[in-house]
N, CA, C, O and the ligand as a Tripos MOL2 file, in Angstrom:
@<TRIPOS>MOLECULE
protein
  309   307    78     0     0
PROTEIN
NO_CHARGES

@<TRIPOS>ATOM
      1 N          -9.0830  -11.4780    5.0370 N.3       1 MET1
      2 CA         -7.6790  -11.1100    4.8740 C.3       1 MET1
      3 C          -7.2270  -11.3890    3.4430 C.2       1 MET1
      4 O          -7.5420  -12.4230    2.8540 O.2       1 MET1
      5 N          -6.4890  -10.4430    2.9180 N.am      2 ILE2
      6 CA         -5.9180  -10.6260    1.5830 C.3       2 ILE2
      7 C          -4.5190  -11.2170    1.7610 C.2       2 ILE2
      8 O          -3.6910  -10.6270    2.4570 O.2       2 ILE2
      9 N          -4.2420  -12.3540    1.1540 N.am      3 PRO3
     10 CA         -2.8900  -12.9280    1.3030 C.3       3 PRO3
     11 C          -1.8380  -12.0200    0.6870 C.2       3 PRO3
     12 O          -2.1140  -11.3240   -0.2900 O.2       3 PRO3
     13 N          -0.6490  -12.0210    1.2430 N.am      4 ILE4
     14 CA          0.3740  -11.1420    0.6750 C.3       4 ILE4
     15 C           0.8940  -11.7250   -0.6340 C.2       4 ILE4
     16 O           0.9630  -12.9400   -0.8160 O.2       4 ILE4
     17 N           1.2530  -10.8310   -1.5290 N.am      5 ASP5
     18 CA          1.7250  -11.2000   -2.8560 C.3       5 ASP5
     19 C           3.1880  -10.7870   -2.9640 C.2       5 ASP5
     20 O           3.5040   -9.6010   -3.0530 O.2       5 ASP5
     21 N           4.0710  -11.7740   -2.9560 N.am      6 LYS6
     22 CA          5.5040  -11.4500   -2.9670 C.3       6 LYS6
     23 C           6.0390  -11.1830   -4.3670 C.2       6 LYS6
     24 O           7.2040  -10.8210   -4.5260 O.2       6 LYS6
     25 N           5.2120  -11.3560   -5.3680 N.am      7 GLU7
     26 CA          5.6530  -11.1270   -6.7470 C.3       7 GLU7
     27 C           5.3460   -9.7230   -7.2210 C.2       7 GLU7
     28 O           5.9710   -9.2260   -8.1580 O.2       7 GLU7
     29 N           4.3730   -9.0750   -6.5700 N.am      8 ARG8
     30 CA          3.9410   -7.7690   -7.0720 C.3       8 ARG8
     31 C           3.5130   -6.8920   -5.9080 C.2       8 ARG8
     32 O           2.7800   -7.3240   -5.0190 O.2       8 ARG8
     33 N           3.9850   -5.6550   -5.9300 N.am      9 CYS9
     34 CA          3.6370   -4.6670   -4.9210 C.3       9 CYS9
     35 C           2.1150   -4.5690   -4.7810 C.2       9 CYS9
     36 O           1.4040   -4.5250   -5.7850 O.2       9 CYS9
     37 N           1.6160   -4.5360   -3.5560 N.am     10 GLN10
     38 CA          0.1720   -4.5410   -3.3460 C.3      10 GLN10
     39 C          -0.4230   -3.1590   -3.1040 C.2      10 GLN10
     40 O          -1.6170   -3.0250   -2.8340 O.2      10 GLN10
     41 N           0.4200   -2.1350   -3.2040 N.am     11 ALA11
     42 CA         -0.1050   -0.7910   -3.0120 C.3      11 ALA11
     43 C          -0.9040   -0.3600   -4.2410 C.2      11 ALA11
     44 O          -0.6860   -0.8460   -5.3510 O.2      11 ALA11
     45 N          -1.8200    0.5510   -4.0130 N.am     12 GLU12
     46 CA         -2.5700    1.1330   -5.1190 C.3      12 GLU12
     47 C          -2.2500    2.6070   -5.1740 C.2      12 GLU12
     48 O          -2.0350    3.2440   -4.1430 O.2      12 GLU12
     49 N          -2.2180    3.1420   -6.3620 N.am     13 LYS13
     50 CA         -1.9080    4.5550   -6.4920 C.3      13 LYS13
     51 C          -2.7980    5.1780   -7.5620 C.2      13 LYS13
     52 O          -3.3660    4.4750   -8.3980 O.2      13 LYS13
     53 N          -2.9130    6.5040   -7.5260 N.am     14 PRO14
     54 CA         -3.7670    7.1670   -8.5260 C.3      14 PRO14
     55 C          -3.2400    6.9160   -9.9290 C.2      14 PRO14
     56 O          -2.0350    6.7600  -10.1290 O.2      14 PRO14
     57 N          -4.1470    6.8800  -10.8980 N.am     15 ASN15
     58 CA         -3.7320    6.6020  -12.2780 C.3      15 ASN15
     59 C          -3.2010    7.8420  -12.9900 C.2      15 ASN15
     60 O          -2.9600    7.8140  -14.1970 O.2      15 ASN15
     61 N          -3.0200    8.9150  -12.2500 N.am     16 GLY16
     62 CA         -2.4430   10.1100  -12.8460 C.3      16 GLY16
     63 C          -3.4820   11.1240  -13.2740 C.2      16 GLY16
     64 O          -3.1470   12.2720  -13.5650 O.2      16 GLY16
     65 N          -4.7390   10.7140  -13.3150 N.am     17 GLN17
     66 CA         -5.8050   11.6510  -13.6640 C.3      17 GLN17
     67 C          -6.1630   12.4530  -12.4250 C.2      17 GLN17
     68 O          -6.2520   11.9030  -11.3270 O.2      17 GLN17
     69 N          -6.3640   13.7300  -12.5950 N.am     18 SER18
     70 CA         -6.7520   14.5780  -11.4780 C.3      18 SER18
     71 C          -8.2050   14.3410  -11.1090 C.2      18 SER18
     72 O          -9.0060   13.9110  -11.9390 O.2      18 SER18
     73 N          -8.5390   14.6250   -9.8600 N.am     19 PHE19
     74 CA         -9.9310   14.5490   -9.4230 C.3      19 PHE19
     75 C         -10.8000   15.4850  -10.2670 C.2      19 PHE19
     76 O         -11.9960   15.2630  -10.4540 O.2      19 PHE19
     77 N         -10.1510   16.5360  -10.7670 N.am     20 MET20
     78 CA        -10.9040   17.5630  -11.4740 C.3      20 MET20
     79 C         -11.0810   17.2560  -12.9540 C.2      20 MET20
     80 O         -11.7420   18.0100  -13.6690 O.2      20 MET20
     81 N         -10.5050   16.1700  -13.4140 N.am     21 THR21
     82 CA        -10.6200   15.8390  -14.8350 C.3      21 THR21
     83 C         -12.0850   15.6700  -15.2220 C.2      21 THR21
     84 O         -12.8220   14.9190  -14.5830 O.2      21 THR21
     85 N         -12.4930   16.3640  -16.2580 N.am     22 LEU22
     86 CA        -13.8890   16.2680  -16.6920 C.3      22 LEU22
     87 C         -14.1740   14.8480  -17.1700 C.2      22 LEU22
     88 O         -13.3690   14.2270  -17.8630 O.2      22 LEU22
     89 N         -15.3280   14.3640  -16.7810 N.am     23 GLY23
     90 CA        -15.7070   13.0260  -17.2120 C.3      23 GLY23
     91 C         -15.0900   11.9500  -16.3400 C.2      23 GLY23
     92 O         -15.2020   10.7610  -16.6380 O.2      23 GLY23
     93 N         -14.4450   12.3600  -15.2730 N.am     24 GLY24
     94 CA        -13.9020   11.3660  -14.3510 C.3      24 GLY24
     95 C         -12.6110   10.7830  -14.8750 C.2      24 GLY24
     96 O         -11.8380   11.4770  -15.5350 O.2      24 GLY24
     97 N         -12.3720    9.5420  -14.5960 N.am     25 GLY25
     98 CA        -11.1370    8.9020  -15.0220 C.3      25 GLY25
     99 C         -10.1630    8.7440  -13.8750 C.2      25 GLY25
    100 O          -9.1340    8.0810  -14.0040 O.2      25 GLY25
    101 N         -10.5010    9.3670  -12.7320 N.am     26 HIS26
    102 CA         -9.6180    9.1970  -11.5790 C.3      26 HIS26
    103 C          -9.9270    7.8800  -10.8920 C.2      26 HIS26
    104 O         -11.0510    7.6500  -10.4470 O.2      26 HIS26
    105 N          -8.9510    7.0400  -10.8090 N.am     27 LYS27
    106 CA         -9.1470    5.7980  -10.0660 C.3      27 LYS27
    107 C          -7.8000    5.3050   -9.5610 C.2      27 LYS27
    108 O          -6.7470    5.8140   -9.9440 O.2      27 LYS27
    109 N          -7.8590    4.3210   -8.7090 N.am     28 MET28
    110 CA         -6.6350    3.7550   -8.1710 C.3      28 MET28
    111 C          -6.2530    2.5310   -8.9920 C.2      28 MET28
    112 O          -7.0950    1.6960   -9.3240 O.2      28 MET28
    113 N          -4.9810    2.4450   -9.3070 N.am     29 ILE29
    114 CA         -4.5140    1.2690  -10.0340 C.3      29 ILE29
    115 C          -3.4610    0.5560   -9.2010 C.2      29 ILE29
    116 O          -2.7290    1.1740   -8.4280 O.2      29 ILE29
    117 N          -3.4040   -0.7130   -9.3690 N.am     30 ARG30
    118 CA         -2.4420   -1.5180   -8.6260 C.3      30 ARG30
    119 C          -1.0400   -1.2600   -9.1620 C.2      30 ARG30
    120 O          -0.8060   -1.2620  -10.3710 O.2      30 ARG30
    121 N          -0.1100   -1.0370   -8.2280 N.am     31 CYS31
    122 CA          1.2910   -0.8550   -8.5890 C.3      31 CYS31
    123 C           1.8300   -2.1500   -9.1960 C.2      31 CYS31
    124 O           1.4460   -3.2440   -8.7820 O.2      31 CYS31
    125 N           2.7180   -2.0180  -10.1760 N.am     32 GLU32
    126 CA          3.2180   -3.2230  -10.8590 C.3      32 GLU32
    127 C           4.6750   -3.5220  -10.5420 C.2      32 GLU32
    128 O           5.2790   -4.4020  -11.1560 O.2      32 GLU32
    129 N           5.2460   -2.7900   -9.5820 N.am     33 ASN33
    130 CA          6.6480   -3.0320   -9.2460 C.3      33 ASN33
    131 C           6.8110   -4.2990   -8.4200 C.2      33 ASN33
    132 O           5.8590   -4.8290   -7.8470 O.2      33 ASN33
    133 N           8.0500   -4.7600   -8.3820 N.am     34 LYS34
    134 CA          8.3620   -5.9070   -7.5360 C.3      34 LYS34
    135 C           8.5280   -5.3870   -6.1070 C.2      34 LYS34
    136 O           9.2440   -4.4100   -5.8870 O.2      34 LYS34
    137 N           7.8780   -6.0270   -5.1390 N.am     35 PRO35
    138 CA          7.9590   -5.5280   -3.7650 C.3      35 PRO35
    139 C           9.3090   -5.7920   -3.1190 C.2      35 PRO35
    140 O           9.9930   -6.7600   -3.4510 O.2      35 PRO35
    141 N           9.6800   -4.9190   -2.1950 N.am     36 THR36
    142 CA         10.9440   -5.0830   -1.4850 C.3      36 THR36
    143 C          10.7300   -5.2580    0.0130 C.2      36 THR36
    144 O          11.6230   -5.7280    0.7190 O.2      36 THR36
    145 N           9.5490   -4.8820    0.5000 N.am     37 VAL37
    146 CA          9.2790   -4.9950    1.9340 C.3      37 VAL37
    147 C           7.8690   -5.5210    2.1680 C.2      37 VAL37
    148 O           7.0150   -5.4820    1.2820 O.2      37 VAL37
    149 N           7.6490   -6.0140    3.3860 N.am     38 ILE38
    150 CA          6.3010   -6.3430    3.8370 C.3      38 ILE38
    151 C           5.9550   -5.3420    4.9320 C.2      38 ILE38
    152 O           6.6960   -5.2020    5.9060 O.2      38 ILE38
    153 N           4.8490   -4.6580    4.7760 N.am     39 ALA39
    154 CA          4.3810   -3.7210    5.7950 C.3      39 ALA39
    155 C           3.2690   -4.4080    6.5810 C.2      39 ALA39
    156 O           2.2570   -4.8170    6.0120 O.2      39 ALA39
    157 N           3.4630   -4.5280    7.8820 N.am     40 ALA40
    158 CA          2.4650   -5.1820    8.7300 C.3      40 ALA40
    159 C           1.9330   -4.1750    9.7390 C.2      40 ALA40
    160 O           2.7090   -3.4730   10.3870 O.2      40 ALA40
    161 N           0.6340   -4.1040    9.8720 N.am     41 GLU41
    162 CA          0.0330   -3.1890   10.8400 C.3      41 GLU41
    163 C           0.5450   -3.4900   12.2410 C.2      41 GLU41
    164 O           0.6750   -4.6500   12.6300 O.2      41 GLU41
    165 N           0.8310   -2.4480   12.9820 N.am     42 THR42
    166 CA          1.3550   -2.6200   14.3300 C.3      42 THR42
    167 C           0.2760   -3.1360   15.2740 C.2      42 THR42
    168 O           0.5270   -3.9830   16.1320 O.2      42 THR42
    169 N          -0.9280   -2.6040   15.0950 N.am     43 ASN43
    170 CA         -2.0330   -2.9980   15.9730 C.3      43 ASN43
    171 C          -3.0950   -3.7530   15.1860 C.2      43 ASN43
    172 O          -3.3490   -3.4590   14.0180 O.2      43 ASN43
    173 N          -3.7090   -4.7280   15.8430 N.am     44 ALA44
    174 CA         -4.7690   -5.4920   15.2000 C.3      44 ALA44
    175 C          -5.9940   -4.6090   14.9940 C.2      44 ALA44
    176 O          -6.2490   -3.6950   15.7790 O.2      44 ALA44
    177 N          -6.7320   -4.8810   13.9570 N.am     45 GLY45
    178 CA         -7.9570   -4.1330   13.6830 C.3      45 GLY45
    179 C          -9.0960   -4.6160   14.5540 C.2      45 GLY45
    180 O          -8.9050   -5.4380   15.4510 O.2      45 GLY45
    181 N         -10.2930   -4.0960   14.2820 N.am     46 SER46
    182 CA        -11.4550   -4.4510   15.1060 C.3      46 SER46
    183 C         -11.8050   -5.9270   14.9860 C.2      46 SER46
    184 O         -12.4760   -6.4840   15.8540 O.2      46 SER46
    185 N         -11.3500   -6.5580   13.9090 N.am     47 ASP47
    186 CA        -11.6000   -7.9910   13.7520 C.3      47 ASP47
    187 C         -10.5380   -8.8410   14.4390 C.2      47 ASP47
    188 O         -10.5730  -10.0700   14.3770 O.2      47 ASP47
    189 N          -9.5820   -8.1620   15.1020 N.am     48 GLY48
    190 CA         -8.5530   -8.8930   15.8290 C.3      48 GLY48
    191 C          -7.4080   -9.3740   14.9510 C.2      48 GLY48
    192 O          -6.4900  -10.0450   15.4230 O.2      48 GLY48
    193 N          -7.4680   -9.0290   13.6770 N.am     49 LEU49
    194 CA         -6.4220   -9.4710   12.7610 C.3      49 LEU49
    195 C          -5.5210   -8.3040   12.3760 C.2      49 LEU49
    196 O          -5.9710   -7.1620   12.2840 O.2      49 LEU49
    197 N          -4.2670   -8.6010   12.1560 N.am     50 LYS50
    198 CA         -3.3310   -7.5870   11.6810 C.3      50 LYS50
    199 C          -3.2050   -7.7170   10.1750 C.2      50 LYS50
    200 O          -2.9690   -8.8040    9.6480 O.2      50 LYS50
    201 N          -3.3630   -6.6180    9.5060 N.am     51 GLY51
    202 CA         -3.2120   -6.6460    8.0570 C.3      51 GLY51
    203 C          -1.7510   -6.5400    7.6620 C.2      51 GLY51
    204 O          -0.9560   -5.9310    8.3780 O.2      51 GLY51
    205 N          -1.3940   -7.1220    6.5410 N.am     52 SER52
    206 CA         -0.0510   -6.9320    6.0290 C.3      52 SER52
    207 C          -0.0980   -6.9660    4.5160 C.2      52 SER52
    208 O          -0.9640   -7.6060    3.9190 O.2      52 SER52
    209 N           0.8420   -6.2720    3.9050 N.am     53 MET53
    210 CA          0.8870   -6.2150    2.4560 C.3      53 MET53
    211 C           2.3170   -5.9660    2.0080 C.2      53 MET53
    212 O           3.1320   -5.4350    2.7620 O.2      53 MET53
    213 N           2.6120   -6.3500    0.7880 N.am     54 THR54
    214 CA          3.9400   -6.0970    0.2560 C.3      54 THR54
    215 C           3.9560   -4.7440   -0.4520 C.2      54 THR54
    216 O           2.9410   -4.2840   -0.9740 O.2      54 THR54
    217 N           5.1380   -4.1180   -0.4560 N.am     55 MET55
    218 CA          5.2860   -2.8120   -1.1020 C.3      55 MET55
    219 C           6.6680   -2.7080   -1.7310 C.2      55 MET55
    220 O           7.6300   -3.3320   -1.2840 O.2      55 MET55
    221 N           6.7330   -1.9000   -2.7810 N.am     56 CYS56
    222 CA          8.0330   -1.5820   -3.3730 C.3      56 CYS56
    223 C           8.5780   -0.3350   -2.6660 C.2      56 CYS56
    224 O           7.8750    0.2790   -1.8630 O.2      56 CYS56
    225 N           9.8140    0.0330   -2.9610 N.am     57 ASP57
    226 CA         10.4350    1.1850   -2.3060 C.3      57 ASP57
    227 C           9.6470    2.4750   -2.5240 C.2      57 ASP57
    228 O           9.4770    3.2700   -1.6000 O.2      57 ASP57
    229 N           9.1710    2.6740   -3.7480 N.am     58 ASP58
    230 CA          8.4490    3.9030   -4.0620 C.3      58 ASP58
    231 C           7.1710    4.0140   -3.2400 C.2      58 ASP58
    232 O           6.8860    5.0670   -2.6700 O.2      58 ASP58
    233 N           6.4090    2.9400   -3.1790 N.am     59 CYS59
    234 CA          5.1380    2.9670   -2.4500 C.3      59 CYS59
    235 C           5.3890    3.0710   -0.9480 C.2      59 CYS59
    236 O           4.5930    3.6660   -0.2210 O.2      59 CYS59
    237 N           6.4850    2.5000   -0.4910 N.am     60 LEU60
    238 CA          6.8250    2.6110    0.9280 C.3      60 LEU60
    239 C           7.0640    4.0660    1.3010 C.2      60 LEU60
    240 O           6.6320    4.5260    2.3580 O.2      60 LEU60
    241 N           7.7560    4.7850    0.4240 N.am     61 LYS61
    242 CA          7.9990    6.2090    0.6780 C.3      61 LYS61
    243 C           6.6900    6.9720    0.7890 C.2      61 LYS61
    244 O           6.5270    7.8110    1.6750 O.2      61 LYS61
    245 N           5.7610    6.6830   -0.1040 N.am     62 VAL62
    246 CA          4.4530    7.3490   -0.0760 C.3      62 VAL62
    247 C           3.6950    6.9680    1.1920 C.2      62 VAL62
    248 O           3.1000    7.8220    1.8480 O.2      62 VAL62
    249 N           3.7220    5.6940    1.5270 N.am     63 ALA63
    250 CA          2.9920    5.2240    2.7130 C.3      63 ALA63
    251 C           3.5380    5.8720    3.9790 C.2      63 ALA63
    252 O           2.7800    6.2240    4.8830 O.2      63 ALA63
    253 N           4.8590    6.0260    4.0390 N.am     64 LYS64
    254 CA          5.4640    6.6370    5.2210 C.3      64 LYS64
    255 C           5.0190    8.0810    5.3790 C.2      64 LYS64
    256 O           4.8750    8.5760    6.4970 O.2      64 LYS64
    257 N           4.7990    8.7600    4.2480 N.am     65 LYS65
    258 CA          4.3390   10.1460    4.2960 C.3      65 LYS65
    259 C           2.8860   10.2220    4.7210 C.2      65 LYS65
    260 O           2.4950   11.1380    5.4450 O.2      65 LYS65
    261 N           2.0850    9.2670    4.2770 N.am     66 GLN66
    262 CA          0.6330    9.3610    4.4650 C.3      66 GLN66
    263 C           0.1350    8.7550    5.7640 C.2      66 GLN66
    264 O          -0.8870    9.1890    6.2940 O.2      66 GLN66
    265 N           0.8320    7.7700    6.2800 N.am     67 LEU67
    266 CA          0.3350    7.0740    7.4670 C.3      67 LEU67
    267 C           1.0550    7.5530    8.7170 C.2      67 LEU67
    268 O           2.2230    7.9380    8.6560 O.2      67 LEU67
    269 N           0.3640    7.5300    9.8450 N.am     68 PRO68
    270 CA          1.0110    7.9880   11.0770 C.3      68 PRO68
    271 C           2.1970    7.1150   11.4580 C.2      68 PRO68
    272 O           2.2390    5.9190   11.1700 O.2      68 PRO68
    273 N           3.1490    7.7470   12.1070 N.am     69 LYS69
    274 CA          4.3460    7.0300   12.5450 C.3      69 LYS69
    275 C           3.9470    5.8920   13.4870 C.2      69 LYS69
    276 O           3.1200    6.0740   14.3810 O.2      69 LYS69
    277 N           4.5380    4.7350   13.2780 N.am     70 GLY70
    278 CA          4.2350    3.6040   14.1410 C.3      70 GLY70
    279 C           2.9960    2.8440   13.7440 C.2      70 GLY70
    280 O           2.5780    1.9180   14.4390 O.2      70 GLY70
    281 N           2.3980    3.2340   12.6160 N.am     71 PHE71
    282 CA          1.1810    2.5590   12.1530 C.3      71 PHE71
    283 C           1.4850    1.1500   11.6740 C.2      71 PHE71
    284 O           0.6850    0.2320   11.8560 O.2      71 PHE71
    285 N           2.6460    0.9880   11.0620 N.am     72 PHE72
    286 CA          2.9980   -0.3590   10.5870 C.3      72 PHE72
    287 C           4.4790   -0.6530   10.7840 C.2      72 PHE72
    288 O           5.3030    0.2570   10.8780 O.2      72 PHE72
    289 N           4.7890   -1.9110   10.8420 N.am     73 ASP73
    290 CA          6.1610   -2.3610   10.9200 C.3      73 ASP73
    291 C           6.6160   -2.7670    9.5210 C.2      73 ASP73
    292 O           5.8520   -3.3390    8.7430 O.2      73 ASP73
    293 N           7.8740   -2.4600    9.2200 N.am     74 ILE74
    294 CA          8.4100   -2.8070    7.9120 C.3      74 ILE74
    295 C           9.3710   -3.9750    8.0570 C.2      74 ILE74
    296 O          10.2940   -3.9430    8.8700 O.2      74 ILE74
    297 N           9.1390   -5.0030    7.2570 N.am     75 VAL75
    298 CA         10.0120   -6.1600    7.2430 C.3      75 VAL75
    299 C          10.6260   -6.2770    5.8550 C.2      75 VAL75
    300 O           9.9140   -6.3910    4.8570 O.2      75 VAL75
    301 N          11.9490   -6.2480    5.8030 N.am     76 ARG76
    302 CA         12.6250   -6.3860    4.5060 C.3      76 ARG76
    303 C          12.4220   -7.8000    3.9900 C.2      76 ARG76
    304 O          12.5050   -8.7630    4.7530 O.2      76 ARG76
    305 N          12.1560   -7.9270    2.6910 N.am     77 MET77
    306 CA         11.9700   -9.2560    2.1250 C.3      77 MET77
    307 C          13.3110   -9.8800    1.7670 C.2      77 MET77
    308 O          13.3560  -11.0070    1.2740 O.2      77 MET77
    309 ZN          4.6040   -0.1570   -5.4490 Zn       78 ZN78
@<TRIPOS>BOND
     1     1     2 1
     2     2     3 1
     3     3     4 2
     4     3     5 am
     5     5     6 1
     6     6     7 1
     7     7     8 2
     8     7     9 am
     9     9    10 1
    10    10    11 1
    11    11    12 2
    12    11    13 am
    13    13    14 1
    14    14    15 1
    15    15    16 2
    16    15    17 am
    17    17    18 1
    18    18    19 1
    19    19    20 2
    20    19    21 am
    21    21    22 1
    22    22    23 1
    23    23    24 2
    24    23    25 am
    25    25    26 1
    26    26    27 1
    27    27    28 2
    28    27    29 am
    29    29    30 1
    30    30    31 1
    31    31    32 2
    32    31    33 am
    33    33    34 1
    34    34    35 1
    35    35    36 2
    36    35    37 am
    37    37    38 1
    38    38    39 1
    39    39    40 2
    40    39    41 am
    41    41    42 1
    42    42    43 1
    43    43    44 2
    44    43    45 am
    45    45    46 1
    46    46    47 1
    47    47    48 2
    48    47    49 am
    49    49    50 1
    50    50    51 1
    51    51    52 2
    52    51    53 am
    53    53    54 1
    54    54    55 1
    55    55    56 2
    56    55    57 am
    57    57    58 1
    58    58    59 1
    59    59    60 2
    60    59    61 am
    61    61    62 1
    62    62    63 1
    63    63    64 2
    64    63    65 am
    65    65    66 1
    66    66    67 1
    67    67    68 2
    68    67    69 am
    69    69    70 1
    70    70    71 1
    71    71    72 2
    72    71    73 am
    73    73    74 1
    74    74    75 1
    75    75    76 2
    76    75    77 am
    77    77    78 1
    78    78    79 1
    79    79    80 2
    80    79    81 am
    81    81    82 1
    82    82    83 1
    83    83    84 2
    84    83    85 am
    85    85    86 1
    86    86    87 1
    87    87    88 2
    88    87    89 am
    89    89    90 1
    90    90    91 1
    91    91    92 2
    92    91    93 am
    93    93    94 1
    94    94    95 1
    95    95    96 2
    96    95    97 am
    97    97    98 1
    98    98    99 1
    99    99   100 2
   100    99   101 am
   101   101   102 1
   102   102   103 1
   103   103   104 2
   104   103   105 am
   105   105   106 1
   106   106   107 1
   107   107   108 2
   108   107   109 am
   109   109   110 1
   110   110   111 1
   111   111   112 2
   112   111   113 am
   113   113   114 1
   114   114   115 1
   115   115   116 2
   116   115   117 am
   117   117   118 1
   118   118   119 1
   119   119   120 2
   120   119   121 am
   121   121   122 1
   122   122   123 1
   123   123   124 2
   124   123   125 am
   125   125   126 1
   126   126   127 1
   127   127   128 2
   128   127   129 am
   129   129   130 1
   130   130   131 1
   131   131   132 2
   132   131   133 am
   133   133   134 1
   134   134   135 1
   135   135   136 2
   136   135   137 am
   137   137   138 1
   138   138   139 1
   139   139   140 2
   140   139   141 am
   141   141   142 1
   142   142   143 1
   143   143   144 2
   144   143   145 am
   145   145   146 1
   146   146   147 1
   147   147   148 2
   148   147   149 am
   149   149   150 1
   150   150   151 1
   151   151   152 2
   152   151   153 am
   153   153   154 1
   154   154   155 1
   155   155   156 2
   156   155   157 am
   157   157   158 1
   158   158   159 1
   159   159   160 2
   160   159   161 am
   161   161   162 1
   162   162   163 1
   163   163   164 2
   164   163   165 am
   165   165   166 1
   166   166   167 1
   167   167   168 2
   168   167   169 am
   169   169   170 1
   170   170   171 1
   171   171   172 2
   172   171   173 am
   173   173   174 1
   174   174   175 1
   175   175   176 2
   176   175   177 am
   177   177   178 1
   178   178   179 1
   179   179   180 2
   180   179   181 am
   181   181   182 1
   182   182   183 1
   183   183   184 2
   184   183   185 am
   185   185   186 1
   186   186   187 1
   187   187   188 2
   188   187   189 am
   189   189   190 1
   190   190   191 1
   191   191   192 2
   192   191   193 am
   193   193   194 1
   194   194   195 1
   195   195   196 2
   196   195   197 am
   197   197   198 1
   198   198   199 1
   199   199   200 2
   200   199   201 am
   201   201   202 1
   202   202   203 1
   203   203   204 2
   204   203   205 am
   205   205   206 1
   206   206   207 1
   207   207   208 2
   208   207   209 am
   209   209   210 1
   210   210   211 1
   211   211   212 2
   212   211   213 am
   213   213   214 1
   214   214   215 1
   215   215   216 2
   216   215   217 am
   217   217   218 1
   218   218   219 1
   219   219   220 2
   220   219   221 am
   221   221   222 1
   222   222   223 1
   223   223   224 2
   224   223   225 am
   225   225   226 1
   226   226   227 1
   227   227   228 2
   228   227   229 am
   229   229   230 1
   230   230   231 1
   231   231   232 2
   232   231   233 am
   233   233   234 1
   234   234   235 1
   235   235   236 2
   236   235   237 am
   237   237   238 1
   238   238   239 1
   239   239   240 2
   240   239   241 am
   241   241   242 1
   242   242   243 1
   243   243   244 2
   244   243   245 am
   245   245   246 1
   246   246   247 1
   247   247   248 2
   248   247   249 am
   249   249   250 1
   250   250   251 1
   251   251   252 2
   252   251   253 am
   253   253   254 1
   254   254   255 1
   255   255   256 2
   256   255   257 am
   257   257   258 1
   258   258   259 1
   259   259   260 2
   260   259   261 am
   261   261   262 1
   262   262   263 1
   263   263   264 2
   264   263   265 am
   265   265   266 1
   266   266   267 1
   267   267   268 2
   268   267   269 am
   269   269   270 1
   270   270   271 1
   271   271   272 2
   272   271   273 am
   273   273   274 1
   274   274   275 1
   275   275   276 2
   276   275   277 am
   277   277   278 1
   278   278   279 1
   279   279   280 2
   280   279   281 am
   281   281   282 1
   282   282   283 1
   283   283   284 2
   284   283   285 am
   285   285   286 1
   286   286   287 1
   287   287   288 2
   288   287   289 am
   289   289   290 1
   290   290   291 1
   291   291   292 2
   292   291   293 am
   293   293   294 1
   294   294   295 1
   295   295   296 2
   296   295   297 am
   297   297   298 1
   298   298   299 1
   299   299   300 2
   300   299   301 am
   301   301   302 1
   302   302   303 1
   303   303   304 2
   304   303   305 am
   305   305   306 1
   306   306   307 1
   307   307   308 2
@<TRIPOS>SUBSTRUCTURE
     1 MET1         2 RESIDUE 1 A MET
     2 ILE2         6 RESIDUE 1 A ILE
     3 PRO3        10 RESIDUE 1 A PRO
     4 ILE4        14 RESIDUE 1 A ILE
     5 ASP5        18 RESIDUE 1 A ASP
     6 LYS6        22 RESIDUE 1 A LYS
     7 GLU7        26 RESIDUE 1 A GLU
     8 ARG8        30 RESIDUE 1 A ARG
     9 CYS9        34 RESIDUE 1 A CYS
    10 GLN10       38 RESIDUE 1 A GLN
    11 ALA11       42 RESIDUE 1 A ALA
    12 GLU12       46 RESIDUE 1 A GLU
    13 LYS13       50 RESIDUE 1 A LYS
    14 PRO14       54 RESIDUE 1 A PRO
    15 ASN15       58 RESIDUE 1 A ASN
    16 GLY16       62 RESIDUE 1 A GLY
    17 GLN17       66 RESIDUE 1 A GLN
    18 SER18       70 RESIDUE 1 A SER
    19 PHE19       74 RESIDUE 1 A PHE
    20 MET20       78 RESIDUE 1 A MET
    21 THR21       82 RESIDUE 1 A THR
    22 LEU22       86 RESIDUE 1 A LEU
    23 GLY23       90 RESIDUE 1 A GLY
    24 GLY24       94 RESIDUE 1 A GLY
    25 GLY25       98 RESIDUE 1 A GLY
    26 HIS26      102 RESIDUE 1 A HIS
    27 LYS27      106 RESIDUE 1 A LYS
    28 MET28      110 RESIDUE 1 A MET
    29 ILE29      114 RESIDUE 1 A ILE
    30 ARG30      118 RESIDUE 1 A ARG
    31 CYS31      122 RESIDUE 1 A CYS
    32 GLU32      126 RESIDUE 1 A GLU
    33 ASN33      130 RESIDUE 1 A ASN
    34 LYS34      134 RESIDUE 1 A LYS
    35 PRO35      138 RESIDUE 1 A PRO
    36 THR36      142 RESIDUE 1 A THR
    37 VAL37      146 RESIDUE 1 A VAL
    38 ILE38      150 RESIDUE 1 A ILE
    39 ALA39      154 RESIDUE 1 A ALA
    40 ALA40      158 RESIDUE 1 A ALA
    41 GLU41      162 RESIDUE 1 A GLU
    42 THR42      166 RESIDUE 1 A THR
    43 ASN43      170 RESIDUE 1 A ASN
    44 ALA44      174 RESIDUE 1 A ALA
    45 GLY45      178 RESIDUE 1 A GLY
    46 SER46      182 RESIDUE 1 A SER
    47 ASP47      186 RESIDUE 1 A ASP
    48 GLY48      190 RESIDUE 1 A GLY
    49 LEU49      194 RESIDUE 1 A LEU
    50 LYS50      198 RESIDUE 1 A LYS
    51 GLY51      202 RESIDUE 1 A GLY
    52 SER52      206 RESIDUE 1 A SER
    53 MET53      210 RESIDUE 1 A MET
    54 THR54      214 RESIDUE 1 A THR
    55 MET55      218 RESIDUE 1 A MET
    56 CYS56      222 RESIDUE 1 A CYS
    57 ASP57      226 RESIDUE 1 A ASP
    58 ASP58      230 RESIDUE 1 A ASP
    59 CYS59      234 RESIDUE 1 A CYS
    60 LEU60      238 RESIDUE 1 A LEU
    61 LYS61      242 RESIDUE 1 A LYS
    62 VAL62      246 RESIDUE 1 A VAL
    63 ALA63      250 RESIDUE 1 A ALA
    64 LYS64      254 RESIDUE 1 A LYS
    65 LYS65      258 RESIDUE 1 A LYS
    66 GLN66      262 RESIDUE 1 A GLN
    67 LEU67      266 RESIDUE 1 A LEU
    68 PRO68      270 RESIDUE 1 A PRO
    69 LYS69      274 RESIDUE 1 A LYS
    70 GLY70      278 RESIDUE 1 A GLY
    71 PHE71      282 RESIDUE 1 A PHE
    72 PHE72      286 RESIDUE 1 A PHE
    73 ASP73      290 RESIDUE 1 A ASP
    74 ILE74      294 RESIDUE 1 A ILE
    75 VAL75      298 RESIDUE 1 A VAL
    76 ARG76      302 RESIDUE 1 A ARG
    77 MET77      306 RESIDUE 1 A MET
    78 ZN78       309 GROUP 0 **** ****
């Protein structure tokens, strides 16, 4: 388990380089915003543990679009 970091958003996002960029350069970088919420998985994983991570408003919006509804609970910090 990765401990939650209340000082910095724990989401990762693309560095802005397209997958098609010649020579690569596409990678995920850690968001540097201050988090506003804690997102906790609704259901425990196969290891029996529930994951949780902090997110800023921007990353929360992206996560809500990408993850199925009810996948995680949001707790305001
Ligand atoms: Zn973020």
